[in-house]
C-alpha positions as CSV (number, residue, x, y, z in Angstrom):
1,X,-191.0,15.4,-10.0
2,X,-192.6,15.0,-6.6
3,X,-195.8,12.9,-6.7
4,X,-198.4,13.4,-3.7
5,X,-201.9,12.2,-3.1
6,X,-204.5,14.9,-2.7
7,X,-204.7,14.0,1.1
8,X,-201.0,14.4,1.4
9,X,-201.1,17.7,-0.6
10,X,-203.8,19.1,1.8
11,X,-201.8,18.2,5.0
12,X,-198.4,19.3,3.6
13,X,-199.6,22.4,1.7
14,X,-197.2,24.7,3.0
15,X,-194.2,22.3,2.0
16,X,-196.0,21.8,-1.4
17,X,-195.9,25.4,-2.4
18,X,-192.2,25.9,-1.1
19,X,-191.2,22.8,-3.2
20,X,-193.2,23.9,-6.3
21,X,-190.5,26.8,-6.3
22,X,-187.9,24.1,-7.3
23,X,-189.8,21.6,-9.3
24,X,-193.4,20.8,-10.6
25,X,-195.5,18.7,-8.2
26,X,-198.2,16.1,-9.3
27,X,-201.2,15.7,-7.2
28,X,-203.0,12.3,-7.6
29,X,-206.3,11.0,-6.6
30,X,-207.1,7.4,-6.7
31,X,-203.6,6.8,-8.5
32,X,-204.5,9.0,-11.3
33,X,-202.9,12.7,-11.8
34,X,-205.5,15.3,-11.3
35,X,-203.3,18.6,-10.8
36,X,-199.9,20.0,-11.0
37,X,-198.6,22.7,-8.8
38,X,-195.9,24.9,-10.5
39,X,-194.2,28.1,-9.5
40,X,-195.2,31.5,-11.1
41,X,-192.2,31.7,-13.4
42,X,-193.2,28.3,-14.8
43,X,-196.8,29.3,-15.5
44,X,-195.5,32.7,-17.2
45,X,-193.6,30.5,-19.5
46,X,-196.5,28.2,-20.1
47,X,-198.8,31.2,-20.8
48,X,-196.2,32.9,-23.1
49,X,-195.9,29.5,-25.2
50,X,-199.7,29.2,-25.5
51,X,-199.8,32.8,-26.7
52,X,-197.1,32.2,-29.4
53,X,-198.6,29.0,-30.4
54,X,-202.3,30.8,-30.6
55,X,-200.5,33.6,-32.7
56,X,-198.7,31.1,-35.0
57,X,-202.2,29.3,-35.5
58,X,-204.0,32.6,-36.4
59,X,-201.2,33.6,-38.9
60,X,-201.3,30.2,-40.5
61,X,-205.2,30.3,-40.7
62,X,-204.8,33.8,-42.3
63,X,-202.2,32.5,-44.8
64,X,-204.2,29.7,-45.9
65,X,-207.4,31.9,-46.4
66,X,-205.2,34.2,-48.5
67,X,-203.8,31.3,-50.6
68,X,-207.6,30.2,-51.0
69,X,-208.6,33.5,-52.2
70,X,-205.6,33.8,-54.4
71,X,-206.2,30.6,-56.1
72,X,-209.8,31.5,-56.4
73,X,-208.9,34.6,-58.3
74,X,-206.1,33.1,-60.2
75,X,-206.4,29.5,-60.5
76,X,-203.3,29.0,-62.7
77,X,-201.1,30.9,-60.1
78,X,-199.0,32.8,-62.2
79,X,-201.7,34.9,-64.0
80,X,-200.5,36.4,-67.1
81,X,-196.7,36.0,-66.4
82,X,-194.7,35.9,-69.5
83,X,-191.1,34.9,-70.1
84,X,-190.5,38.5,-71.0
85,X,-191.7,39.6,-67.5
86,X,-189.4,36.8,-66.0
87,X,-186.4,38.0,-67.8
88,X,-187.2,41.6,-66.9
89,X,-187.3,40.8,-63.2
90,X,-184.2,38.7,-63.5
91,X,-182.3,41.4,-65.1
92,X,-183.5,44.1,-62.7
93,X,-182.3,42.2,-59.7
94,X,-178.8,41.9,-61.0
């Protein structure tokens, strides 16, 4: 990854844009990273990844909420499940 100071990035902006099509560019100010310049394709990948991560997080939150609700209504988890019920399901699956 190429690293440029903010002053270099300003003076070589055209080159910075061209180079960002091949690799990310790190821009620093006073020796610390302050920005990255990336191509559109890399940005789309990051946006897609962020959206997938948000969707997974939402799904997990809903799953946890449904488990909490289920546990509140059926604290033992199996309800009135009997051995006869289990045997019936096992035989039905054969």
